[in-house]
N, CA, C and O atoms as a MOPAC input file, in Angstrom:
PM7 MOZYME 1SCF
protein

 N     11.68700 1    -1.09900 1   -18.68200 1
 C     11.25400 1     0.11900 1   -18.01500 1
 C      9.91000 1    -0.14100 1   -17.32300 1
 O      8.97800 1    -0.66200 1   -17.93500 1
 N      9.82700 1     0.22100 1   -16.07000 1
 C      8.60700 1     0.00800 1   -15.28700 1
 C      7.57300 1     1.07600 1   -15.62100 1
 O      7.91100 1     2.22300 1   -15.91500 1
 N      6.32500 1     0.67900 1   -15.57000 1
 C      5.23000 1     1.64500 1   -15.70600 1
 C      4.54400 1     1.78000 1   -14.35800 1
 O      4.63600 1     0.88700 1   -13.51500 1
 N      3.86200 1     2.88700 1   -14.15500 1
 C      3.13300 1     3.07700 1   -12.90400 1
 C      2.11100 1     1.95200 1   -12.73000 1
 O      1.93300 1     1.44300 1   -11.62400 1
 N      1.45000 1     1.56900 1   -13.80400 1
 C      0.45100 1     0.49300 1   -13.72600 1
 C      1.06500 1    -0.82200 1   -13.28000 1
 O      0.50400 1    -1.51600 1   -12.43300 1
 N      2.22400 1    -1.17200 1   -13.84900 1
 C      2.84900 1    -2.44800 1   -13.47300 1
 C      3.33800 1    -2.41000 1   -12.03000 1
 O      3.27100 1    -3.42400 1   -11.33400 1
 N      3.82600 1    -1.26700 1   -11.56900 1
 C      4.26700 1    -1.15000 1   -10.17700 1
 C      3.08400 1    -1.22800 1    -9.21100 1
 O      3.17100 1    -1.88000 1    -8.17000 1
 N      1.97900 1    -0.56500 1    -9.55600 1
 C      0.76100 1    -0.64600 1    -8.72000 1
 C      0.28300 1    -2.08300 1    -8.61000 1
 O     -0.05300 1    -2.55500 1    -7.52400 1
 N      0.25400 1    -2.77300 1    -9.74000 1
 C     -0.20200 1    -4.16500 1    -9.75000 1
 C      0.72900 1    -5.04500 1    -8.92300 1
 O      0.26500 1    -5.90700 1    -8.17700 1
 N      2.03500 1    -4.83700 1    -9.04700 1
 C      2.99900 1    -5.62800 1    -8.28000 1
 C      2.87000 1    -5.36300 1    -6.77600 1
 O      2.97400 1    -6.28700 1    -5.96900 1
 N      2.64500 1    -4.10400 1    -6.40400 1
 C      2.43000 1    -3.79800 1    -4.98400 1
 C      1.17100 1    -4.48700 1    -4.47100 1
 O      1.17300 1    -5.04000 1    -3.37100 1
 N      0.10100 1    -4.45900 1    -5.25400 1
 C     -1.15100 1    -5.13700 1    -4.85700 1
 C     -0.92300 1    -6.64200 1    -4.73000 1
 O     -1.48700 1    -7.27800 1    -3.84000 1
 N     -0.11100 1    -7.20900 1    -5.60100 1
 C      0.21300 1    -8.63800 1    -5.53200 1
 C      0.93500 1    -8.95900 1    -4.22000 1
 O      0.59300 1    -9.92900 1    -3.54300 1
 N      1.92900 1    -8.15000 1    -3.86500 1
 C      2.64000 1    -8.36200 1    -2.59700 1
 C      1.68300 1    -8.24500 1    -1.41200 1
 O      1.73900 1    -9.05200 1    -0.48400 1
 N      0.80900 1    -7.24300 1    -1.44500 1
 C     -0.15000 1    -7.05700 1    -0.35700 1
 C     -1.14300 1    -8.21100 1    -0.26400 1
 O     -1.66800 1    -8.50200 1     0.81100 1
 N     -1.39900 1    -8.86400 1    -1.39400 1
 C     -2.31800 1    -9.99300 1    -1.44000 1
 C     -1.82900 1   -11.20700 1    -0.67800 1
 O     -2.57300 1   -12.17300 1    -0.51200 1
 N     -0.58300 1   -11.17600 1    -0.20900 1
 C     -0.07200 1   -12.28900 1     0.60100 1
 C     -0.61000 1   -12.24100 1     2.03300 1
 O     -0.42300 1   -13.19200 1     2.79300 1
 N     -1.27400 1   -11.14900 1     2.40800 1
 C     -1.87400 1   -11.04900 1     3.74500 1
 C     -3.24800 1   -11.70800 1     3.69800 1
 O     -4.13300 1   -11.27300 1     2.96200 1
 N     -3.41000 1   -12.74400 1     4.47800 1
 C     -4.65600 1   -13.51100 1     4.49500 1
 C     -5.84400 1   -12.63300 1     4.88700 1
 O     -5.80500 1   -11.91800 1     5.88800 1
 N     -6.90700 1   -12.70600 1     4.07000 1
 C     -8.13900 1   -11.99200 1     4.36500 1
 C     -8.18100 1   -10.54300 1     3.92200 1
 O     -9.22200 1    -9.89600 1     4.03600 1
 N     -7.06700 1   -10.01600 1     3.41500 1
 C     -7.02100 1    -8.62100 1     2.95800 1
 C     -7.23500 1    -8.56300 1     1.45500 1
 O     -6.45900 1    -9.13700 1     0.69100 1
 N     -8.29000 1    -7.86800 1     1.02400 1
 C     -8.50000 1    -7.64200 1    -0.40400 1
 C     -7.51500 1    -6.56800 1    -0.85400 1
 O     -7.09700 1    -5.73000 1    -0.05500 1
 N     -7.14800 1    -6.59400 1    -2.12300 1
 C     -6.24700 1    -5.57500 1    -2.65900 1
 C     -6.78400 1    -5.06900 1    -3.98400 1
 O     -7.53200 1    -5.75700 1    -4.68000 1
 N     -6.38500 1    -3.85100 1    -4.31500 1
 C     -6.76500 1    -3.28900 1    -5.60500 1
 C     -5.68900 1    -2.32300 1    -6.07600 1
 O     -5.33300 1    -1.38800 1    -5.36000 1
 N     -5.16700 1    -2.54900 1    -7.28700 1
 C     -4.19100 1    -1.60900 1    -7.83100 1
 C     -4.85200 1    -0.32800 1    -8.35200 1
 O     -4.17000 1     0.67100 1    -8.58100 1
 N     -6.15700 1    -0.35500 1    -8.53600 1
 C     -6.90700 1     0.82400 1    -8.95200 1
 C     -7.90300 1     1.18800 1    -7.85900 1
 O     -8.16800 1     0.39200 1    -6.95800 1
 N     -8.44800 1     2.38300 1    -7.94500 1
 C     -9.42100 1     2.84200 1    -6.96400 1
 C    -10.80500 1     2.32800 1    -7.37000 1
 O    -11.37100 1     2.81700 1    -8.34700 1
 N    -11.36200 1     1.35500 1    -6.64400 1
 C    -12.67800 1     0.81500 1    -6.99600 1
 C    -13.79800 1     1.79100 1    -6.64100 1
 O    -13.63800 1     2.63800 1    -5.76200 1
 N    -14.92400 1     1.66600 1    -7.32800 1
 C    -16.06900 1     2.52600 1    -7.04300 1
 C    -16.61800 1     2.27800 1    -5.64600 1
 O    -16.96000 1     3.22200 1    -4.93400 1
 N    -16.70100 1     1.02400 1    -5.25500 1
 C    -17.24700 1     0.65500 1    -3.94200 1
 C    -16.31200 1    -0.31100 1    -3.23000 1
 O    -16.53200 1    -1.52200 1    -3.27300 1
 N    -15.26800 1     0.20100 1    -2.57100 1
 C    -14.34400 1    -0.70300 1    -1.87600 1
 C    -15.04200 1    -1.47800 1    -0.76500 1
 O    -15.90500 1    -0.94700 1    -0.06600 1
 N    -14.66000 1    -2.73000 1    -0.61600 1
 C    -15.25400 1    -3.61400 1     0.37900 1
 C    -14.18400 1    -3.98200 1     1.41400 1
 O    -13.36400 1    -4.86200 1     1.15000 1
 N    -14.17000 1    -3.33000 1     2.58700 1
 C    -13.15000 1    -3.59800 1     3.60800 1
 C    -13.22700 1    -5.01600 1     4.15300 1
 O    -14.30000 1    -5.62000 1     4.14800 1
 N    -12.11300 1    -5.55400 1     4.62100 1
 C    -10.79800 1    -4.92800 1     4.65400 1
 C    -10.14700 1    -4.95600 1     3.26600 1
 O    -10.16500 1    -5.96900 1     2.56700 1
 N     -9.57800 1    -3.81600 1     2.89900 1
 C     -8.99400 1    -3.68400 1     1.57400 1
 C     -7.79700 1    -2.74700 1     1.61900 1
 O     -7.76700 1    -1.78600 1     2.38800 1
 N     -6.81200 1    -3.04600 1     0.78100 1
 C     -5.64900 1    -2.18000 1     0.59900 1
 C     -5.70500 1    -1.61500 1    -0.81600 1
 O     -5.76000 1    -2.36500 1    -1.79100 1
 N     -5.69200 1    -0.30000 1    -0.91800 1
 C     -5.75000 1     0.38200 1    -2.20500 1
 C     -4.39300 1     1.02400 1    -2.49200 1
 O     -3.80800 1     1.66700 1    -1.62000 1
 N     -3.90400 1     0.85000 1    -3.70100 1
 C     -2.60300 1     1.38200 1    -4.08100 1
 C     -2.81800 1     2.57900 1    -5.00100 1
 O     -3.47800 1     2.47400 1    -6.03500 1
 N     -2.24600 1     3.72900 1    -4.60300 1
 C     -2.37300 1     4.89900 1    -5.46900 1
 C     -1.04500 1     5.63000 1    -5.58000 1
 O     -0.34100 1     5.80500 1    -4.58600 1
 N     -0.70200 1     6.05900 1    -6.79900 1
 C      0.53100 1     6.82000 1    -6.99000 1
 C      0.36700 1     8.23000 1    -6.42600 1
 O     -0.71500 1     8.81300 1    -6.48200 1
 N      1.45900 1     8.76500 1    -5.88400 1
 C      1.42400 1    10.10700 1    -5.30300 1
 C      2.33200 1    11.05100 1    -6.08100 1
 O      1.88500 1    12.08500 1    -6.57700 1
 N      3.61500 1    10.68800 1    -6.18700 1
 C      4.56500 1    11.50800 1    -6.94600 1
 C      5.53700 1    10.60600 1    -7.68300 1
 O      5.72500 1     9.44100 1    -7.33200 1
 N      6.14900 1    11.17400 1    -8.71500 1
 C      7.20700 1    10.49900 1    -9.46700 1
 C      8.38100 1    11.46700 1    -9.52400 1
 O      8.24000 1    12.60100 1    -9.98000 1
 N      9.53900 1    11.00900 1    -9.05600 1
 C     10.75000 1    11.83200 1    -9.05400 1
 C     11.70800 1    11.27700 1   -10.09500 1
 O     12.28000 1    10.20100 1    -9.91900 1
 N     11.87500 1    12.02000 1   -11.17600 1
 C     12.70100 1    11.58000 1   -12.29700 1
 C     14.18200 1    11.86500 1   -12.03100 1
 O     14.53700 1    12.60100 1   -11.11000 1
 N     15.03100 1    11.26200 1   -12.86000 1
 C     16.47400 1    11.54900 1   -12.88300 1
 C     17.14900 1    11.34300 1   -11.52900 1
 O     17.88300 1    12.21400 1   -11.06100 1
 N     16.90400 1    10.20500 1   -10.90500 1
 C     17.51500 1     9.88800 1    -9.62800 1
 C     18.92800 1     9.33400 1    -9.78500 1
 O     19.65300 1     9.19300 1    -8.80000 1
 N     19.31900 1     9.02200 1   -11.00900 1
 C     20.68300 1     8.59300 1   -11.32800 1
 C     21.04500 1     9.19900 1   -12.67000 1
 O     20.17400 1     9.65100 1   -13.41300 1
 N     22.31400 1     9.20600 1   -12.97200 1
 C     22.76300 1     9.81200 1   -14.23100 1
 C     22.15100 1     9.10300 1   -15.43900 1
 O     21.83800 1     7.91300 1   -15.39200 1
 N     21.99200 1     9.85100 1   -16.49700 1
 C     21.46100 1     9.34900 1   -17.76700 1
 C     20.07900 1     8.72300 1   -17.59300 1
 O     19.76800 1     7.69500 1   -18.19400 1
 N     19.26200 1     9.35800 1   -16.76300 1
 C     17.90000 1     8.89200 1   -16.52000 1
 C     17.86800 1     7.44500 1   -16.04600 1
 O     16.95700 1     6.68900 1   -16.38300 1
 N     18.87700 1     7.06700 1   -15.25600 1
 C     19.05500 1     5.68400 1   -14.85500 1
 C     18.09000 1     5.15800 1   -13.82100 1
 O     17.97600 1     3.94500 1   -13.64600 1
 N     17.38700 1     6.04800 1   -13.12400 1
 C     16.46900 1     5.55500 1   -12.11100 1
 C     15.41100 1     6.61900 1   -11.82800 1
 O     15.66200 1     7.82100 1   -11.90800 1
 N     14.22000 1     6.12800 1   -11.49300 1
 C     13.10600 1     6.98500 1   -11.11100 1
 C     12.59000 1     6.52000 1    -9.75700 1
 O     12.53100 1     5.32100 1    -9.48500 1
 N     12.22000 1     7.47300 1    -8.91100 1
 C     11.63600 1     7.14900 1    -7.61100 1
 C     10.13600 1     7.38900 1    -7.69800 1
 O      9.67900 1     8.50300 1    -7.95400 1
 N      9.38200 1     6.31700 1    -7.47900 1
 C      7.92300 1     6.37200 1    -7.48500 1
 C      7.44300 1     6.34000 1    -6.04000 1
 O      7.81800 1     5.45100 1    -5.27600 1
 N      6.62300 1     7.29800 1    -5.67200 1
 C      6.06000 1     7.34100 1    -4.32300 1
 C      4.58400 1     6.97100 1    -4.40400 1
 O      3.80600 1     7.59400 1    -5.12500 1
 N      4.22100 1     5.94500 1    -3.64700 1
 C      2.84600 1     5.45600 1    -3.60400 1
 C      2.29900 1     5.60200 1    -2.18700 1
 O      3.05400 1     5.66700 1    -1.21700 1
 N      0.99900 1     5.65300 1    -2.09100 1
 C      0.32000 1     5.53400 1    -0.80700 1
 C     -0.55000 1     4.29000 1    -0.87800 1
 O     -1.33900 1     4.11400 1    -1.80600 1
 N     -0.39100 1     3.43700 1     0.11700 1
 C     -1.28100 1     2.28900 1     0.27400 1
 C     -2.26100 1     2.66400 1     1.37100 1
 O     -1.86500 1     2.90600 1     2.51200 1
 N     -3.53100 1     2.71200 1     1.02900 1
 C     -4.57800 1     3.03300 1     1.99700 1
 C     -5.23500 1     1.71700 1     2.41300 1
 O     -5.77200 1     0.98800 1     1.57800 1
 N     -5.18500 1     1.42600 1     3.69800 1
 C     -5.80500 1     0.21500 1     4.22500 1
 C     -7.07000 1     0.63100 1     4.96500 1
 O     -7.02400 1     1.43900 1     5.89300 1
 N     -8.20200 1     0.06800 1     4.54100 1
 C     -9.49800 1     0.37100 1     5.14500 1
 C    -10.01700 1    -0.90500 1     5.80700 1
 O    -10.07500 1    -1.96600 1     5.18600 1
 N    -10.39200 1    -0.77600 1     7.08500 1
 C    -10.91800 1    -1.93200 1     7.82200 1
 C    -12.36200 1    -1.65000 1     8.22300 1
 O    -13.02000 1    -0.81000 1     7.61000 1
 N    -12.85200 1    -2.33000 1     9.22500 1
 C    -14.25800 1    -2.24100 1     9.64700 1
 C    -14.66600 1    -0.89400 1    10.20200 1
 O    -13.90900 1     0.07600 1    10.16900 1
 N    -15.85500 1    -0.86400 1    10.70100 1
 C    -16.44100 1     0.36600 1    11.25000 1
 C    -15.54600 1     0.97700 1    12.32600 1
 O    -14.94800 1     0.26100 1    13.12800 1
 N    -15.46100 1     2.29400 1    12.33400 1
 C    -14.54000 1     3.01200 1    13.21700 1
 C    -14.82500 1     2.78600 1    14.69000 1
 O    -13.90400 1     2.83600 1    15.50600 1
 N    -16.08400 1     2.53900 1    15.05500 1
 C    -16.40500 1     2.41300 1    16.48300 1
 C    -16.15300 1     1.01000 1    17.03200 1
 O    -16.29900 1     0.79400 1    18.23500 1
 N    -15.78600 1     0.06800 1    16.19900 1
 C    -15.57300 1    -1.30800 1    16.65600 1
 C    -14.13600 1    -1.51900 1    17.12000 1
 O    -13.19100 1    -1.13900 1    16.42900 1
 N    -13.98000 1    -2.12500 1    18.28500 1
 C    -12.63700 1    -2.43200 1    18.79200 1
 C    -11.89500 1    -3.38900 1    17.87500 1
 O    -10.68200 1    -3.28300 1    17.69900 1
 N    -12.63200 1    -4.32100 1    17.29300 1
 C    -11.97000 1    -5.28600 1    16.40900 1
 C    -11.35700 1    -4.58400 1    15.19800 1
 O    -10.31700 1    -5.01800 1    14.70100 1
 N    -11.97700 1    -3.51800 1    14.71900 1
 C    -11.41300 1    -2.76300 1    13.59800 1
 C    -10.08100 1    -2.14500 1    14.01200 1
 O     -9.12200 1    -2.16600 1    13.24000 1
 N    -10.01600 1    -1.59800 1    15.21600 1
 C     -8.76500 1    -1.00300 1    15.68600 1
 C     -7.67700 1    -2.06100 1    15.84600 1
 O     -6.52200 1    -1.83500 1    15.48400 1
 N     -8.04800 1    -3.20500 1    16.38600 1
 C     -7.05000 1    -4.27900 1    16.54100 1
 C     -6.55800 1    -4.76700 1    15.18700 1
 O     -5.37300 1    -5.04400 1    15.00400 1
 N     -7.47600 1    -4.86800 1    14.25000 1
 C     -7.11200 1    -5.29700 1    12.90000 1
 C     -6.15800 1    -4.29300 1    12.25200 1
 O     -5.14100 1    -4.67800 1    11.67400 1
 N     -6.49100 1    -3.01000 1    12.35300 1
 C     -5.62700 1    -1.98600 1    11.76500 1
 C     -4.27900 1    -1.93700 1    12.47100 1
 O     -3.24900 1    -1.72300 1    11.83200 1
 N     -4.28200 1    -2.13400 1    13.78100 1
 C     -3.02100 1    -2.18800 1    14.53100 1
 C     -2.10600 1    -3.27500 1    13.96800 1
 O     -0.90300 1    -3.05900 1    13.82200 1
 N     -2.66700 1    -4.43800 1    13.65300 1
 C     -1.86100 1    -5.54200 1    13.10400 1
 C     -1.28300 1    -5.16600 1    11.74100 1
 O     -0.13300 1    -5.49500 1    11.44700 1
 N     -2.06800 1    -4.47900 1    10.90300 1
 C     -1.55700 1    -4.03500 1     9.60100 1
 C     -0.43900 1    -3.00900 1     9.76700 1
 O      0.47100 1    -2.94200 1     8.94200 1
 N     -0.50700 1    -2.21000 1    10.83200 1
 C      0.48700 1    -1.15900 1    11.07400 1
 C      1.77700 1    -1.67900 1    11.70500 1
 O      2.78300 1    -0.97100 1    11.72600 1
 N      1.75600 1    -2.88800 1    12.21100 1
 C      2.93300 1    -3.45500 1    12.85500 1
 C      4.07700 1    -3.59500 1    11.85200 1
 O      3.84600 1    -3.78800 1    10.65900 1
 N      5.30200 1    -3.49700 1    12.34300 1
 C      6.46100 1    -3.66700 1    11.45400 1
 C      6.79900 1    -5.14000 1    11.22600 1
 O      7.62200 1    -5.46900 1    10.37200 1
 N      6.15400 1    -6.02800 1    11.99900 1
 C      6.39600 1    -7.46100 1    11.85600 1
 C      5.06800 1    -8.20400 1    11.92900 1
 O      4.04400 1    -7.63600 1    12.31000 1
 N      5.09900 1    -9.46900 1    11.56300 1
 C      3.92000 1   -10.31400 1    11.67500 1
 C      3.27100 1   -10.60800 1    10.33100 1
 O      3.60500 1   -10.00800 1     9.31000 1
 N      2.33700 1   -11.54700 1    10.36300 1
 C      1.71000 1   -12.00900 1     9.12000 1
 C      0.72400 1   -11.01100 1     8.52700 1
 O      0.36100 1   -11.13800 1     7.35800 1
 N      0.27900 1   -10.02100 1     9.30100 1
 C     -0.63700 1    -9.00300 1     8.78700 1
 C      0.06300 1    -7.68000 1     8.49100 1
 O     -0.58700 1    -6.71800 1     8.08200 1
 N      1.35600 1    -7.61800 1     8.68700 1
 C      2.11300 1    -6.38200 1     8.51400 1
 C      2.14900 1    -5.91900 1     7.05600 1
 O      2.59400 1    -6.65400 1     6.17400 1
 N      1.67900 1    -4.69700 1     6.81300 1
 C      1.75900 1    -4.11600 1     5.47500 1
 C      3.22200 1    -3.97900 1     5.06200 1
 O      3.57900 1    -4.28300 1     3.92400 1
 N      4.06600 1    -3.52200 1     5.98400 1
 C      5.49300 1    -3.38000 1     5.69800 1
 C      6.10600 1    -4.70800 1     5.26400 1
 O      6.81800 1    -4.76600 1     4.26200 1
 N      5.83400 1    -5.77000 1     6.01200 1
 C      6.36200 1    -7.08800 1     5.64600 1
 C      5.87800 1    -7.53400 1     4.27300 1
 O      6.65900 1    -8.04500 1     3.47000 1
 N      4.59900 1    -7.34300 1     4.00600 1
 C      4.03500 1    -7.79700 1     2.73400 1
 C      4.62600 1    -7.03400 1     1.55500 1
 O      5.03300 1    -7.64400 1     0.56600 1
 N      4.67600 1    -5.71700 1     1.64700 1
 C      5.22300 1    -4.92200 1     0.54400 1
 C      6.67900 1    -5.29200 1     0.29100 1
 O      7.10000 1    -5.42800 1    -0.85800 1
 N      7.44000 1    -5.45300 1     1.36000 1
 C      8.87600 1    -5.71700 1     1.23300 1
 C      9.20600 1    -7.20000 1     1.08800 1
 O     10.38000 1    -7.56900 1     1.09800 1
 N      8.19400 1    -8.05800 1     0.95300 1
 C      8.43700 1    -9.49400 1     0.78500 1
 C      9.11700 1    -9.80100 1    -0.54500 1
 O      9.85400 1   -10.78200 1    -0.64700 1
 N      8.88500 1    -8.99000 1    -1.54500 1
 C      9.59400 1    -9.07700 1    -2.83100 1
 C      9.94900 1    -7.64900 1    -3.20300 1
 O      9.16100 1    -6.95200 1    -3.84000 1
 N     11.14000 1    -7.21500 1    -2.80300 1
 C     11.55000 1    -5.82700 1    -2.99700 1
 C     11.74600 1    -5.44400 1    -4.45300 1
 O     11.82500 1    -4.25900 1    -4.77500 1
 N     11.82500 1    -6.43300 1    -5.34200 1
 C     11.94800 1    -6.11200 1    -6.77100 1
 C     10.58600 1    -6.05100 1    -7.44900 1
 O     10.49900 1    -5.76300 1    -8.64300 1
 N      9.51900 1    -6.32200 1    -6.69600 1
 C      8.15200 1    -6.29700 1    -7.23400 1
 C      8.04700 1    -7.11800 1    -8.51600 1
 O      7.60200 1    -6.64000 1    -9.55900 1
 N      8.47100 1    -8.35900 1    -8.39400 1
 C      8.39200 1    -9.26900 1    -9.53800 1
 C      9.32800 1    -8.89700 1   -10.67900 1
 O      9.04500 1    -9.20000 1   -11.83900 1
 N     10.43700 1    -8.24400 1   -10.36000 1
 C     11.40200 1    -7.83500 1   -11.37700 1
 C     11.09000 1    -6.47900 1   -12.00100 1
 O     11.76300 1    -6.07300 1   -12.94800 1
 N     10.09500 1    -5.77800 1   -11.49700 1
 C      9.72400 1    -4.46600 1   -12.03100 1
 C     10.49400 1    -3.31100 1   -11.40800 1
 O     10.43400 1    -2.19400 1   -11.92200 1
 N     11.22200 1    -3.54900 1   -10.30600 1
 C     11.88800 1    -2.46800 1    -9.58200 1
 C     13.26900 1    -2.90800 1    -9.10400 1
 O     13.57300 1    -4.09800 1    -9.03100 1
 N     14.08900 1    -1.92100 1    -8.78200 1
 C     15.37500 1    -2.19100 1    -8.15000 1
 C     15.17300 1    -2.46400 1    -6.66700 1
 O     15.82400 1    -3.33300 1    -6.08700 1
 N     14.25700 1    -1.70700 1    -6.06200 1
 C     14.05400 1    -1.80400 1    -4.62300 1
 C     12.74800 1    -1.10300 1    -4.25900 1
 O     12.25300 1    -0.26000 1    -5.00700 1
 N     12.19700 1    -1.46400 1    -3.09900 1
 C     11.03600 1    -0.75400 1    -2.56200 1
 C     11.07100 1    -0.85700 1    -1.04800 1
 O     11.67500 1    -1.76600 1    -0.47900 1
 N     10.40400 1     0.10300 1    -0.40900 1
 C     10.33000 1     0.07700 1     1.04700 1
 C      9.12700 1     0.87200 1     1.51700 1
 O      8.68200 1     1.81500 1     0.86400 1
 N      8.61700 1     0.46800 1     2.66100 1
 C      7.56500 1     1.22200 1     3.33600 1
 C      8.28300 1     2.13800 1     4.31300 1
 O      8.95400 1     1.66400 1     5.23100 1
 N      8.14800 1     3.44800 1     4.12400 1
 C      8.90200 1     4.39500 1     4.94000 1
 C      8.13900 1     4.88000 1     6.16700 1
 O      8.75300 1     5.24700 1     7.16800 1
 N      6.79100 1     4.88600 1     6.10300 1
 C      6.03700 1     5.33000 1     7.26500 1
 C      4.56900 1     4.95200 1     7.16200 1
 O      4.03600 1     4.69200 1     6.08300 1
 N      3.92900 1     4.93200 1     8.34500 1
 C      2.47700 1     4.82700 1     8.43100 1
 C      2.00600 1     6.18400 1     8.91700 1
 O      2.62700 1     6.78900 1     9.79000 1
 N      0.89700 1     6.66400 1     8.34300 1
 C      0.37000 1     7.96400 1     8.74900 1
 C     -1.15400 1     7.97300 1     8.61000 1
 O     -1.73600 1     7.08800 1     7.98400 1
 N     -1.77000 1     8.95700 1     9.18500 1
 C     -3.21500 1     9.16700 1     9.06400 1
 C     -4.04500 1     7.95400 1     9.48200 1
 O     -4.86900 1     7.46400 1     8.71100 1
 N     -3.82800 1     7.48500 1    10.68100 1
 C     -4.65000 1     6.43400 1    11.30000 1
 C     -5.91200 1     7.14800 1    11.75400 1
 O     -5.91600 1     7.80900 1    12.79400 1
 N     -6.98900 1     7.01800 1    10.97400 1
 C     -8.13500 1     7.90000 1    11.19800 1
 C     -9.44200 1     7.31400 1    10.67100 1
 O     -9.41800 1     6.45800 1     9.78600 1
 N    -10.56800 1     7.75400 1    11.19300 1
 C    -11.86000 1     7.37100 1    10.59900 1
 C    -12.03600 1     8.04200 1     9.23300 1
 O    -11.59600 1     9.17500 1     9.03700 1
 N    -12.67800 1     7.34700 1     8.29400 1
 C    -12.99400 1     7.92200 1     6.98900 1
 C    -14.44400 1     7.59900 1     6.63500 1
 O    -15.00600 1     6.61800 1     7.12100 1
 N    -15.02900 1     8.41300 1     5.80300 1
 C    -16.38600 1     8.17700 1     5.29500 1
 C    -16.29200 1     7.32300 1     4.03500 1
 O    -15.50100 1     7.61100 1     3.13700 1
 N    -17.10800 1     6.26700 1     3.97500 1
 C    -17.09900 1     5.36200 1     2.83800 1
 C    -18.45700 1     4.68500 1     2.74200 1
 O    -18.92600 1     4.10000 1     3.71900 1
 N    -19.09000 1     4.75700 1     1.58400 1
 C    -20.37700 1     4.08700 1     1.36800 1
 C    -21.37800 1     4.38200 1     2.48600 1
 O    -22.00500 1     3.46500 1     3.01700 1
 N    -21.52300 1     5.62900 1     2.83500 1
 C    -22.47600 1     6.07200 1     3.85100 1
 C    -22.17400 1     5.52200 1     5.24200 1
 O    -23.06900 1     5.46500 1     6.08500 1
 N    -20.95900 1     5.12600 1     5.49000 1
 C    -20.55000 1     4.63900 1     6.80000 1
 C    -19.19900 1     5.21500 1     7.16700 1
 O    -18.49400 1     5.76400 1     6.32100 1
 N    -18.84400 1     5.08800 1     8.42900 1
 C    -17.54400 1     5.54500 1     8.90200 1
 C    -16.68200 1     4.32800 1     9.18700 1
 O    -17.04500 1     3.46700 1     9.98900 1
 N    -15.53200 1     4.26700 1     8.52100 1
 C    -14.60300 1     3.15900 1     8.64300 1
 C    -13.28800 1     3.67200 1     9.21500 1
 O    -13.07800 1     4.87900 1     9.33400 1
 N    -12.42100 1     2.75700 1     9.56000 1
 C    -11.11200 1     3.10600 1    10.07700 1
 C    -10.08100 1     2.82200 1     8.99100 1
 O    -10.15100 1     1.79500 1     8.31500 1
 N     -9.12700 1     3.73200 1     8.82500 1
 C     -8.13100 1     3.57100 1     7.76800 1
 C     -6.77500 1     4.09400 1     8.21600 1
 O     -6.67700 1     4.88200 1     9.15600 1
 N     -5.74600 1     3.64900 1     7.53700 1
 C     -4.38900 1     4.16600 1     7.72200 1
 C     -3.71800 1     4.20500 1     6.35800 1
 O     -4.05600 1     3.43100 1     5.46300 1
 N     -2.77100 1     5.10700 1     6.21400 1
 C     -2.01300 1     5.23500 1     4.96800 1
 C     -0.56300 1     4.82200 1     5.21300 1
 O      0.00100 1     5.07000 1     6.27800 1
 N      0.01700 1     4.19600 1     4.21200 1
 C      1.40500 1     3.76800 1     4.27600 1
 C      2.15100 1     4.38000 1     3.10000 1
 O      1.73000 1     4.23300 1     1.95300 1
 N      3.25300 1     5.06300 1     3.37700 1
 C      4.07200 1     5.64500 1     2.32400 1
 C      5.03300 1     4.57600 1     1.80900 1
 O      5.76800 1     3.96300 1     2.58300 1
 N      5.02000 1     4.35900 1     0.48200 1
 C      5.84800 1     3.34100 1    -0.14800 1
 C      6.72600 1     4.01700 1    -1.20000 1
 O      6.23100 1     4.75600 1    -2.05200 1
 N      8.02000 1     3.76000 1    -1.13200 1
 C      8.97000 1     4.27200 1    -2.10700 1
 C      9.43000 1     3.11800 1    -2.98900 1
 O      9.82300 1     2.06000 1    -2.49700 1
 N      9.37400 1     3.34000 1    -4.30100 1
 C      9.80900 1     2.32500 1    -5.26500 1
 C     10.85000 1     2.94400 1    -6.17100 1
 O     10.64100 1     4.02800 1    -6.71600 1
 N     11.97200 1     2.25900 1    -6.33600 1
 C     13.04100 1     2.71000 1    -7.21400 1
 C     13.07900 1     1.78400 1    -8.42600 1
 O     13.27300 1     0.57600 1    -8.28900 1
 N     12.89300 1     2.35900 1    -9.60800 1
 C     12.81900 1     1.55600 1   -10.83500 1
 C     13.36900 1     2.37300 1   -12.00200 1
 O     13.75500 1     3.53200 1   -11.85100 1
 N     13.39300 1     1.72900 1   -13.17500 1
 C     13.81500 1     2.44900 1   -14.40400 1
 C     12.86500 1     3.57500 1   -14.69300 1
 O     13.04300 1     4.29600 1   -15.67400 1

C-alpha cells in the first residue's frame, strides 16, 4: 500500500532526473530556485471495488529565477514543454509506477504560470497537476 510520503518522494526522484533542477518532497522553509516542490492536494478513495485503488492528486510547483528576467521565462517555458530534457511531464512520467509505488501516474495540466513572492523577492512559477493511481 502506497503512502502519501512515499509517493511524494518518488515524484521528487523522477523530477530529479532534470539536470540543474532541485527537488523537494516536502515544503522547505527557504526554497532555492530552480526547484520543484511536490505537495498533495486531494485523495480520492474507492476508485475500484473493494478499496482496490486510490487516486492521489498532487501539485508540482516549479519556481525559477526572478520574474523580470527573460532567462527565467525561457527556463520555465522549457519545464512546461510536453517534450525535451527539461520537461516536467517527461520527468514525472519517466517511471509511471514511481519505483513500484503506483499503478500509473500522469501530468494532466500546467496552470498558474505566474510571478510569486518568495524570500522577499518576486520569482516566476508554474504549477503542474499530477494524478497518481495506487493502492
